[in-house]
N, C-alpha and C positions, 0 to 999 in steps of 0.2 A: 667691638667693631663689627665682627661678623654677625652678632645678634642684630645690630642696628641695620645691616644690609638685608637681612631676612625679613625684619619687621616692615621695611619700606618697599619690599619687592611687590610686584603685581603678581600674585600667585597664579592667577588665570593664565598668564602667558608662559608660566614655568611648567605646567602640567598638561596632560592630555585632555582634549574636550570632553571626552566621555566621563573622566574622573571629575572635572570641574562641574559637569551637569549635576552629579549626584551630591556633591558637597556645597554647591554654591548658596543654596537657600539658608542653611544654618551659618555658613561662613559669612555671608553679607549681613546676617542678623547679629553677628559677633558672638554666636553660640559656637565657640571654637571646639569645645568638647564634643558637641553634637556633629560637627563637620568632621572630626577625626574618626568617629564612630561610623559615619556614613561611608568614609573611605575604606575602612576595614570591612564593612558589610559588602561593599562592591567587590573587594578583594576576594572574599569568600564566594560570592557569586560567580566570579570569573573562573575560579578553581572548579566549582561545581559543573559550570557549563563545559569546561574542557575535559573533564573526567567522567561526567555522567553520575558522580557520587551524590549521596543525599545528605551526608553529615555536615558538621559544623566544628569550628574551633580546632582543638588539638587533634581529635580523631580524624577530621577531614585532612588536615595537613599530613598526618602520619601516613594515611592511605594514598594521598596523592603524590607525595615526595619521598616517602620512606620505604624501607624494605629492599630486598634484592632486586625486585622488578617493579619500580614505582610507576604509577599511571602517568606522571608527568616527568620527563627526563630532560634536565637542563643541558645535557651533553651526552656523548656516546657511552659514558660509563665504562670505559675501556682501561683507563689507568687509575693508579691510585689517586693522582691528582684530580681526575674527573670525579671520582667517588667522594672525595673530600669537599668538592664544590657542590656536588648534589647534597651532601649531608649539611653543609653550611646553609644552603638555601632552605632546607627543612627547618633548621634551627632558628634562622632569621624569622621565619613565618610563625614558628612557635613563640618566639619572643613577642611578636607583635600582639598575639592574642594573650599571652600570659602577663606581659609587663604593661601593655597599652590598653587593649580592649576590655579585658576582664575587670581591672580596677575601675574604669569608667562606667562600666555597666552596673557595678554594685555600690559605688561611692560617688559622692559629689565632688567633681572636679572643676576648677576654675582655670582652664587652659588659656594662655595668652595667644595672640596671633602669632608670636614667635614660635610657641609650641606646636601650634597647628601647622604653620608653614613647614617647619622641620620635619614633622611626622608625615604629612601628606606628601611632601617631595619624596620621602623615603618609600611610601606606598606606591607612588607613581613609578619608582625605579623597579620595585618588585613586580608591578603589572608588566612592564616591558619584558622582564625575564620570563615571566609565565607565558606571555604571548608567543615567545620564540621556543618555548619548551616543546619537545617532541611528545605528542600524545599518541596512545595506541589506537585512537580513532579520529579520522578526519572524513568529512563528507565526500570530498573529492576522491580520496583514495579508496573509500568504501564502495562507492558507485563502480569503480573499476572491476571490483570483484563480482558484481552482478553482470557486467558486460564481458567478463572473461570468456574467451572462446572455449576454454576447457571446463566451463561451468557444468557441473554434474547435475542433470535434470532429475532431481529426486527429492522428496519431501525432507529427508534426513539432511541432505546438503544444505537445503535452503534454511532449515531450522538452525543448523550450526552457524551459518552466515548471520542470520537475524539475531542470534544470541550474542553476537559480537557488538551489537549496537547498544550504546549507553541508553538508559531508560528515557531520558529527556530528548533523545534524538530520533525516536520512532517516527513522529509526525514529519520532521524535517527530511528524513530519508525518503518517506512516502512522497512528499512533495517534489523533491529533487528528481526521483526516479520517474514519477508520473509526468512532470513537465518535460522530461527528455526521453520519453518512451519511444521506442523504435519497433516498427512492424516486425523486422526480422529477428527481434529478441523477445517476442511475445512469450514463449514458453519459459524463458528464464525469469522474466518479470512476473509471470503467473504464479510461479512456485514461491518467489519472494513475498508477493503480496498476500498469498494464502497464509503464510506464517506471520508477516508483519501485522495483518489485521487482528491476529490473536493477541498481540502485544499492545495495540493501541487501546487507550481508555476510552470511555463513552463520548467524552467531548471531543477527543481526537478523531474517533470514527465519524462523528457528526461533521466535523470540519472537512475530513477527507471526502466524504459523500457530497458535500456542498460544492466542493471543487469539481468533482465529476459532474454533478448536475448541471452546473453552469455551462459546461462545455456541451452536454447533451440537449440543452434548451435551445442552443443556437447554431451549432455547427451543421453544415451540409456536406462535410467530408465523409463519405461513406467508409473510407479506409480508417479514419480516425475513430468513428463510432464502432466499427468492428473490433479495433484494437482495445478500446475501452471495455467493450463487452467481454472480451476474452481474458483480460488481465484482472478484472474485478472479481473476487471471490463471489460465486453465483448466489450465495444465500444472502447477499447484501443488495441484490437487484431490486427487491421490493421496498427497500429503504431509500432509493433514489427518489428525487423529487417527482411528484406525480405527474406534473405537466411533462416533465422530460421523458418519463417512462412511456406515457401514452404516445408522445410524439414519435419516439424511436420504435415502439412496438408496431404502431401503424405502418411506419415505413418498412420494417422488416416483413410484415405480412404482405404488403404490396409486392415486395421483391419475390416472396415465395410464391404468390399467385402467378408471377411470370417465369418461375423457375422451370428450367429444362437442363437435364444432364446428358452430356455427350462424353464419349471416352477420350475425345480429342481435347478435352479441357475448353472447348468453346462453348461455355455454358451461360445460361441466363440465370439470374437469381442467386448469384454467388454471395451477395451481400446477406440475403435472407437466411442463408444457412447459418449465420452467426446466432440466430434465435436459439439454436439447440443448446447453447451454453447456459442460458438463463430460462429456458422453457418452463422448468418446474415453477418458477417464481413470477411468470408472467401475469400481469393485470388482464390482458386480453386473452387469457388462455383458451376460452370458448372459440373465440374468432380464430386462434392459432390452429386449434384442432380442426376446425371447419376447413380451413385452407388445406391442410395436409390430407385430410380425407378426400376432399374433392379431387386432389391431384392423384391420389391412389385409385379413384374411381374413374380416372380419365381413360379413354381409349388410346391415348398416345403413349407409347412406351417410354419416351424420354421424360414425360411429365412424371409418370410413376417412378422412373429411375431416380429422379431428383429426390424423392422421398426416401427411397430405400438408400441411396448413397449417403445423404446427409442426416437423416432423422431416425433411422431405424432402431437406434440405441436408447431412444428417450420415451418410448410409448409407455413403459411401466409408470413413469411419473405423469404423463399426460392422460392416459386411458387405462387406469388400473382395473376398471370394470368395463369390458367392451359393450358398446350399445348398438342399437339396431342397425343403422347405416354403415357403421364401421364393420360389424359382423357380416353383413351382406356383401360388403365389398371384398373382404378377405376371402370368404367362401367362394365367391365367384373366381377369384384369382386361383385358389386351390383346385377347383373344379376344372379350370382351363389348363391345369398342369404346369403353372408358372412357378418355378422353384424359388423365386424371390419372395412370393406370398408364403410358400411353405416354410422358408427359413425364418421369416418374420413371425409367423404364428408359432412355430416350433421353438424359437428362441425364448418366448415368454410362456411356454407351456408349464413352467414350474409354478405359475400363478394359477391357482384353483379356477378362477373365473375364466381365464383364457383357455385353460385346457378343456373345460366343459364346452365353451363356446365353439371350438373347432375340433373336438375329439374325433368325430366321425370322418370329417374331411381329411384330417391329417392321416388317419389310418388307411384311407382309401386312395391317398394321393398317388398319382402316376405322372411323372414329369413329361412335359411336352417341350421339346427344344424349339422354341419359337420366340421371336421378339415382338409378336403381334397379339399379345394377350388382350382379350376383350372383356372388360368388366363394366358395370353400370355407370353411365355417365350422368350424375345428378346435376340438375341446374342449380345456380347460385341461390335461387329462391327457396330451395328446400332446406329445412334446418339440418344441422349435422347431428342432432341427437334425436 
């Protein structure tokens, strides 16, 4: 009687849609053994997805549900009864592989629709238990760790957090954090992305950069652009889509050309200052250098100050070998007694070419306390090199 009920049932209405989707092709062709195997393969996929494990069969079940600290916990594991239920779940899954999957993988079986209905409904039951099992990693809970107000802004802390991510969750974590990026959390996201990009494989990096590139191709939100530039590990900037890079670099240089720095924070060109994060990898590096040198050569104190305040730490990457107009500009500033030029040239004096270029002027420097330093004002038509 029970067997007749199972045979006549509409299996599709008795199981979850996701399970029916994977078994329906073989089931409707009356390949019932194939449908059973499809269901068990799906069961394994779900366990791997929930745990980040790569195994299969009995090793997968043991790592996921066995031991003192299983990856998937079906309860709180506080009482003997809890532990017995956990153990029972592990054994049921072991039985699925040992008694059902393995024989059908190695021998010819002629399962009936009754057999398929019975086993697949049981698989459906196990899927529901796995769905509700507590996992050591969930995307929602993990993101909370990144947004934690007590986040320790250090490479080591970020490395430890990223190591908690299952291998198959690196890209989903990137997408989740990127899509919900917040300006006030730039520093925290920057640390996480620095470590996360070390874990992404080649295809995942390509997907991540495509997502970023699409934003940079179209957005006019300067705050968004600045945020993206700051959270992206800088060595990936030259892998951003070429159109997106040129579009953003041109806008950054335009902002730099307008840049003025005042102590009261009423500044122009704040957006352009974001260029410092990726300057080493700029496509338009020549144009960037030209814009910065023209500002240093300006007779306007606040134009010069814009460069000193935002860019003085990047000249080793931009200008490892000082060239004519740059040397002339720095020397005039040194001769005028402007301590800002002294600090700039002196900071890079450990570089032989910089030390030789400004050796005499640095040795003879006498500070003049003035905000009106006059240095050559080159026209835009003159080449920066």
